[in-house]
C-alpha positions as CSV (number, residue, x, y, z in Angstrom):
1,M,166.7,84.7,107.6
2,K,165.6,88.4,106.9
3,H,166.8,89.8,103.6
4,L,168.6,93.0,103.5
5,L,169.6,95.2,100.4
6,I,172.7,97.5,101.0
7,V,173.2,100.2,98.5
8,D,176.5,102.0,98.6
9,D,179.1,103.2,96.0
10,D,182.0,102.5,98.3
11,K,183.1,98.8,98.0
12,T,184.9,99.2,101.4
13,N,181.7,100.2,103.2
14,L,179.8,97.4,101.4
15,T,182.4,94.8,102.7
16,M,182.2,96.2,106.2
17,A,178.5,96.1,106.3
18,R,178.3,92.5,104.9
19,N,181.0,91.3,107.5
20,A,178.9,92.9,110.2
21,L,175.5,91.5,109.2
22,S,175.9,88.3,107.1
23,D,175.9,86.0,110.1
24,V,172.4,87.1,111.1
25,Y,170.9,88.3,107.8
26,R,170.9,87.2,104.1
27,I,172.6,90.2,102.2
28,T,172.4,91.6,98.7
29,A,174.9,94.5,98.0
30,V,174.7,96.8,95.0
31,L,177.0,99.8,94.1
32,S,174.4,102.3,92.7
33,G,170.9,103.5,92.8
34,D,170.2,102.2,89.4
35,Q,171.4,98.7,90.4
36,A,169.2,98.9,93.5
37,L,166.0,99.8,91.5
38,R,166.6,97.0,88.9
39,F,167.0,94.6,91.9
40,L,163.7,95.8,93.5
41,A,161.9,95.5,90.3
42,S,161.7,91.7,91.0
43,N,162.6,91.6,94.6
44,I,161.2,92.8,98.0
45,P,163.7,92.7,100.8
46,D,162.9,93.0,104.4
47,L,164.9,96.1,104.9
48,I,167.1,98.7,102.8
49,L,170.4,100.3,103.9
50,L,170.7,103.2,101.6
51,D,173.7,105.5,101.2
52,I,172.8,109.1,100.4
53,N,175.9,110.4,98.6
54,M,176.2,108.4,95.3
55,P,177.1,109.5,91.8
56,D,174.4,109.6,89.0
57,M,171.5,109.1,91.5
58,D,171.6,109.9,95.2
59,G,169.8,108.2,98.2
60,Y,166.9,110.7,98.0
61,E,166.2,109.9,94.4
62,V,166.3,106.2,95.0
63,M,164.0,106.7,98.1
64,T,161.6,108.7,96.0
65,A,161.3,105.9,93.3
66,I,161.0,103.3,96.1
67,R,157.9,105.1,97.6
68,K,156.2,105.4,94.2
69,D,156.1,101.5,94.0
70,D,153.1,100.1,95.9
71,R,155.0,97.0,96.4
72,L,157.6,98.6,98.4
73,Q,155.6,101.0,100.5
74,Y,156.0,99.2,103.7
75,V,159.9,98.2,103.4
76,P,161.7,100.1,106.0
77,V,164.7,102.2,104.7
78,I,167.8,103.2,106.8
79,F,169.9,106.0,105.4
80,L,173.7,105.7,105.5
81,T,175.8,108.9,105.4
82,A,179.1,110.5,106.7
83,D,177.1,113.7,107.3
84,S,176.1,113.9,110.9
85,E,174.4,117.3,110.7
86,A,170.9,117.7,112.2
87,E,169.5,119.1,108.9
88,T,170.6,116.1,107.0
89,E,168.9,113.7,109.7
90,C,165.6,115.7,109.3
91,R,165.7,115.5,105.5
92,C,166.2,111.7,105.7
93,L,163.2,111.3,108.1
94,E,161.1,113.7,105.9
95,A,162.0,111.6,102.9
96,G,160.4,108.5,104.5
97,A,163.4,106.9,106.3
98,V,162.8,105.0,109.6
99,D,166.3,105.7,110.9
100,F,169.7,107.3,110.1
101,I,173.2,105.7,110.7
102,T,176.4,107.8,110.4
103,K,179.5,106.5,108.8
104,P,181.9,105.1,109.7
105,F,179.3,102.9,111.5
106,I,179.8,100.7,114.5
107,P,178.7,97.0,113.7
108,L,177.2,96.5,117.1
109,V,175.1,99.7,117.1
110,M,174.0,99.0,113.3
111,R,173.0,95.4,114.1
112,S,171.0,96.7,117.2
113,R,169.2,99.4,115.3
114,I,168.4,97.0,112.3
115,S,167.1,94.4,114.8
116,R,164.8,96.9,116.5
117,I,163.4,98.1,113.2
118,L,162.7,94.7,112.0
119,E,160.8,93.9,115.2
120,L,158.8,97.0,115.0
121,E,158.1,96.3,111.3
122,E,156.8,92.8,112.2
123,L,154.6,94.3,114.8
124,R,153.2,96.9,112.2
125,T,152.8,94.0,109.7
126,S,150.8,92.1,112.2
127,L,148.7,95.0,113.3
128,R,148.0,95.7,109.5
129,R,146.8,92.3,108.9
130,K,144.5,92.3,111.8
131,L,143.1,95.7,110.7
132,D,142.8,94.5,107.1
133,Q,140.9,91.5,108.5
134,K,138.6,93.6,110.7
135,I,137.9,95.9,107.7
136,Q,136.8,92.9,105.6
137,E,134.7,91.5,108.4
138,V,133.0,94.7,108.7
139,S,132.5,95.0,105.1
140,V,131.0,91.4,104.9
141,M,128.6,92.3,107.9
142,R,127.6,95.6,106.1
143,E,127.0,93.6,103.0
144,R,124.9,90.9,104.8
145,S,122.8,93.6,106.7
146,S,122.1,95.5,103.6
147,H,121.3,92.7,101.2
148,D,118.9,89.8,101.0
149,G,120.6,86.6,101.9
150,L,119.0,84.4,99.3
151,T,118.9,86.6,96.1
152,G,121.7,89.0,96.9
153,L,119.4,92.0,96.1
154,L,119.2,94.9,98.5
155,N,116.7,94.5,101.2
156,R,114.0,96.9,102.1
157,N,115.9,99.3,104.3
158,S,118.9,99.6,102.0
159,A,116.7,100.1,99.0
160,A,114.7,102.8,100.8
161,E,118.0,104.7,101.4
162,A,119.2,104.3,97.9
163,V,115.8,105.3,96.3
164,N,115.4,108.3,98.5
165,S,118.9,109.4,97.8
166,L,118.2,109.1,94.0
167,L,115.0,111.0,94.3
168,S,116.7,113.9,96.1
169,S,119.5,114.2,93.5
170,E,117.7,113.1,90.3
171,G,114.1,114.4,90.8
172,N,112.4,111.7,88.8
173,G,111.9,108.0,88.5
174,T,109.4,105.1,88.4
175,L,108.7,102.3,90.9
176,F,107.6,98.7,89.8
177,M,106.2,96.5,92.6
178,I,106.3,93.0,91.2
179,D,104.7,89.9,92.8
180,M,104.9,86.4,91.5
181,D,101.6,84.7,90.7
182,N,101.0,81.1,92.1
183,F,104.5,81.0,93.5
184,K,103.2,79.0,96.6
185,I,102.3,76.0,94.4
186,I,106.0,75.6,93.5
187,N,106.8,75.4,97.2
188,D,103.9,73.0,97.8
189,V,104.4,70.8,94.9
190,Y,108.1,70.8,94.3
191,G,109.5,71.8,97.6
192,H,111.1,74.9,99.1
193,A,114.5,74.4,97.4
194,A,112.8,74.7,94.1
195,G,111.0,77.8,95.4
196,D,114.4,79.3,96.3
197,S,115.7,78.5,92.9
198,V,113.0,80.4,91.3
199,L,113.3,83.3,93.6
200,K,116.9,83.6,92.5
201,M,115.8,83.3,88.9
202,F,113.5,86.1,89.2
203,A,116.1,88.3,90.8
204,R,118.5,87.7,87.9
205,T,115.7,88.4,85.4
206,L,115.1,91.7,87.1
207,E,118.8,92.5,86.9
208,E,118.9,91.7,83.3
209,H,116.0,94.1,82.6
210,S,117.4,96.9,84.8
211,G,119.6,99.8,83.7
212,E,122.5,101.5,85.2
213,G,121.8,103.1,88.5
214,D,118.4,101.4,88.9
215,V,117.6,99.9,92.4
216,I,116.3,96.4,92.8
217,C,115.3,94.9,96.0
218,R,113.5,91.9,97.5
219,L,110.9,93.0,100.0
220,G,110.1,89.5,101.3
221,G,108.6,86.3,100.1
222,D,108.0,86.5,96.4
223,E,107.6,90.3,96.3
224,F,110.1,92.6,94.6
225,V,110.7,96.3,93.9
226,M,112.5,97.7,90.9
227,F,113.2,101.5,90.9
228,I,113.8,102.8,87.3
229,K,116.1,106.0,87.6
230,K,115.9,107.2,84.1
231,S,112.8,109.0,83.0
232,R,110.6,106.9,80.7
233,S,107.3,107.2,78.8
234,A,104.3,105.2,79.7
235,E,104.8,103.3,76.5
236,E,108.4,102.3,77.3
237,L,107.4,101.4,81.0
238,S,104.5,99.2,79.6
239,A,107.1,97.5,77.3
240,L,109.4,96.9,80.1
241,A,106.8,95.5,82.4
242,G,105.5,93.3,79.7
243,A,109.0,92.0,79.0
244,I,109.7,91.1,82.5
245,I,106.4,89.2,82.9
246,E,107.0,87.2,79.6
247,D,110.5,86.4,80.4
248,L,110.0,85.3,83.9
249,T,107.0,83.1,82.8
250,A,109.1,81.5,80.0
251,K,112.0,80.8,82.3
252,V,109.8,79.2,85.0
253,H,108.2,77.0,82.4
254,D,111.4,76.1,80.8
255,A,112.7,75.1,84.2
256,G,110.1,72.3,84.3
257,Y,107.6,74.0,86.7
258,N,104.2,73.6,85.2
259,T,102.5,75.7,87.8
260,G,101.1,78.6,85.9
261,T,103.5,80.9,87.7
262,T,103.9,84.3,86.1
263,A,104.2,87.9,87.6
264,S,102.1,90.9,88.3
265,V,103.4,94.4,88.3
266,G,102.1,97.6,90.0
267,I,103.7,100.9,88.6
268,S,103.8,104.3,90.4
269,F,105.5,107.6,89.4
270,F,107.6,110.2,91.2
271,P,106.3,112.7,92.3
272,T,102.7,112.4,91.2
273,D,102.1,109.1,93.0
274,G,104.6,109.5,95.8
275,D,107.5,111.7,97.0
276,D,109.6,109.0,98.7
277,F,110.1,105.2,98.7
278,A,107.4,104.3,101.2
279,S,104.6,106.3,99.4
280,L,105.8,105.2,95.9
281,C,105.6,101.5,97.3
282,H,102.0,102.2,98.8
283,S,100.8,103.5,95.4
284,A,102.4,100.7,93.4
285,D,101.0,98.1,95.9
286,K,97.5,99.4,95.2
287,A,98.0,99.2,91.4
288,L,99.4,95.5,92.1
289,Y,96.3,94.7,94.1
290,F,94.2,95.7,91.0
291,V,96.1,93.4,88.8
292,K,95.7,90.6,91.2
293,Q,92.0,91.0,91.4
294,N,91.6,91.2,87.6
295,G,93.3,88.1,86.3
296,K,97.1,88.3,87.3
297,G,100.1,88.1,84.8
298,A,99.8,91.8,83.9
299,F,100.7,95.3,84.9
300,H,98.7,98.4,86.0
301,F,99.6,102.1,86.6
302,Y,98.4,103.6,89.8
303,R,97.6,107.0,88.0
304,D,94.7,105.0,86.3
305,E,93.5,104.1,89.7
306,K,93.5,107.7,90.6
307,A,91.8,108.8,87.5
308,D,88.9,106.3,88.1
309,D,88.8,107.6,91.8
310,K,88.5,111.1,90.5
311,K,85.9,110.3,88.1
312,R,83.7,108.6,90.8
313,T,84.1,111.8,93.0
314,E,83.0,114.1,90.1
315,N,79.8,112.0,89.4
316,L,77.4,112.2,92.2
317,V,74.5,109.7,91.9
318,D,71.1,109.1,93.8
319,L,70.6,106.1,96.0
320,G,68.5,104.1,93.3
321,Y,71.2,104.5,90.7
322,L,73.8,103.3,93.1
323,N,71.8,100.3,94.3
324,D,71.2,99.4,90.6
325,Y,75.0,99.9,89.8
326,L,76.2,97.7,92.7
327,A,73.7,94.9,91.8
328,R,75.0,94.7,88.3
329,S,77.9,92.4,89.6
330,D,75.5,90.0,91.3
331,A,75.1,86.7,89.3
332,S,71.7,85.5,88.7
333,N,72.5,82.1,90.4
334,G,75.3,80.3,92.0
335,S,77.4,81.2,94.9
336,Y,79.5,84.1,95.5
337,I,83.1,83.4,94.7
338,L,85.4,86.1,96.3
339,N,89.1,86.8,96.6
340,L,90.5,86.0,100.0
341,E,90.5,89.5,101.3
342,S,86.9,90.3,100.4
343,F,86.0,86.8,101.7
344,S,87.4,87.6,105.2
345,H,85.1,90.6,105.5
346,V,81.9,88.6,104.5
347,Y,83.0,85.7,106.7
348,N,83.3,87.9,109.8
349,F,80.0,89.5,108.9
350,I,78.4,86.0,108.9
351,R,80.0,85.3,112.3
352,R,78.1,88.3,113.5
353,I,74.9,87.0,112.3
354,V,75.5,83.5,113.8
355,R,76.1,85.0,117.2
356,R,72.9,87.1,117.1
357,S,70.5,84.5,115.4
358,A,72.2,81.2,116.3
359,S,72.0,80.3,112.5
360,D,73.4,77.0,111.4
361,V,76.4,77.6,109.3
362,Q,78.9,75.2,108.0
363,T,82.4,75.6,106.6
364,L,83.7,73.2,104.0
365,L,87.4,73.0,103.1
366,F,88.6,71.3,100.0
367,T,92.5,70.3,99.8
368,F,94.0,69.2,96.5
369,T,97.1,66.9,96.1
370,F,98.4,67.1,92.6
371,P,100.7,64.6,91.0
372,V,104.2,65.6,90.4
373,S,103.7,65.7,86.7
374,H,104.6,68.4,84.1
375,D,101.3,67.8,82.4
376,T,99.2,69.1,85.3
377,D,97.8,72.5,84.8
378,Y,97.1,73.5,88.5
379,E,95.6,76.9,87.8
380,R,93.2,75.5,85.2
381,T,92.2,72.6,87.6
382,L,91.3,75.0,90.3
383,E,89.4,77.3,87.9
384,I,87.3,74.0,86.8
385,F,86.6,73.3,90.5
386,E,85.5,76.8,91.2
387,K,83.0,76.5,88.3
388,A,81.8,73.2,90.0
389,V,81.4,75.1,93.2
390,F,79.5,77.9,91.7
391,A,77.1,75.6,89.8
392,S,76.6,73.4,92.9
393,L,75.7,76.0,95.6
394,R,73.0,78.6,96.3
395,R,73.2,82.3,96.0
396,V,73.6,82.6,99.7
397,D,76.8,80.6,99.9
398,V,80.2,82.0,99.6
399,S,83.6,80.5,98.5
400,T,87.2,81.6,98.1
401,R,90.4,80.2,97.0
402,Y,92.3,80.0,100.2
403,S,95.8,78.9,98.7
404,G,97.2,77.2,95.7
405,R,95.7,74.0,96.9
406,Q,92.8,74.8,99.0
407,I,89.2,76.1,98.4
408,L,87.0,77.2,101.4
409,V,83.2,77.3,101.3
410,V,80.7,78.7,103.7
411,L,77.3,77.1,103.6
412,M,74.3,79.1,105.0
413,N,71.4,77.4,106.9
414,A,73.1,74.0,106.4
415,D,73.7,71.2,109.0
416,E,76.5,68.4,109.0
417,E,74.4,66.0,106.8
418,D,73.7,68.8,104.2
419,C,77.3,69.5,104.1
420,G,78.3,65.9,103.1
421,Q,75.7,65.9,100.4
422,I,76.8,69.4,99.1
423,A,80.4,68.3,99.0
424,G,79.5,65.1,97.0
425,R,77.4,67.1,94.5
426,I,80.5,69.5,94.0
427,M,82.8,66.5,93.4
428,D,80.4,64.9,90.9
429,N,80.1,68.2,89.0
430,F,83.7,68.7,88.9
431,R,84.5,65.2,87.6
432,S,81.8,65.7,84.9
433,I,83.7,68.6,83.3
434,Y,87.3,67.9,84.3
435,T,89.4,65.9,81.9
436,G,93.0,66.4,83.2
437,P,95.2,63.9,85.2
438,E,93.9,62.3,88.3
439,V,93.8,64.7,91.3
440,D,93.2,63.6,95.0
441,I,90.7,65.9,96.6
442,R,89.9,65.7,100.3
443,Y,87.5,67.8,102.4
444,E,86.6,68.5,105.9
445,T,83.7,70.2,107.4
446,E,83.2,72.2,110.6
447,R,80.2,74.0,112.0
448,L,81.1,77.8,112.3
449,E,82.5,78.6,115.7
450,S,82.4,75.0,116.8
451,K,84.8,72.1,116.4
452,G,83.9,69.8,113.6
453,Q,85.0,66.4,112.3
454,G,87.1,65.6,109.0
455,C,85.9,63.2,106.4
456,T,87.8,61.9,103.2
457,D,86.6,61.6,99.6
């Protein structure tokens, strides 16, 4: 049964109302506005019948108190009064009443009006619930569309909007582009669930080192961005970047992933290095690339890159000096060991040579399978193998680390038989200097631009 509260200082009116309604509704009757408010402090009826003319506190005052209580904002109120003037009815409706019943009331009319109002209120309640549900669904969809599903950080588009908004209002800031080093090894050795766990760990680490108003986002993969809203000195930014690298490295190691995973950071400043999110990311990415090519696990300012570029443009040299300068990086013996991006340019250049001269060129791919052991230093193992490659090959040969578990070699002027002998020599040199846990190494060969065959060590 619906619960009705009747407020009237006349006991006769209360009795009449109770008799007219008690067979359909549960009734609570009180004689004053004060009693009504005390009852409402711990109860929420489905409808209130409220007399206007009462001593001490009239119906309008009670109505004002009711509407100030958020719990009661949707409870319908019907005013009861002997005054049938239009002005009184208008005042009742303006006060927030849903209807107006004159006294002496007719029981059948009263019941009809109350029934209609309760039906309308049920409809309103249903519509409010549906609206609240839709609002919540839209909010969830907006949250999902603006945030990375794995880490909960902002995605690229949302971060771009947030950063550009801050730049237009604040006029300063610094952008960190942060990439995890050797992250792929975690996925390869421990599985993608472990990789996801580390990415979440990385996200929380960035949040711990962020300040109020800073923007953090996951660009994709193991690449993140942190925009620092507050203006800071280069020394403060260096300390922050170093702390992030140190903290992440320690957390990955403490979690039992002995993969040499750390972080590299590229740093760009607004407005000298870029005037919006995209240009700041572009500059920070260049600084990050410098770190990746020079040992990883460190940070670099893009403005230092620009200073080097400016220095080169201001120092014109002759061809002889330039040839001598470029040749300084050429080792006296051993193969070229390049990063993957540089290797791709050399590889395509070699392909052109093969097409024009029909040279015999072989490719040799080594694949490592590491034991699932916390004692294996994967990065160190690959570094030792690269030393074996360098010592075993000629100056015309080229190699690169293709992934956290593979090294690719290009052998110039070599046939299939030479390829097997060279692979054996590399393996022998590796075993002569490697003292770590047993590592399974397999290789396959293929003639450049032709289908080759695999073999196993």
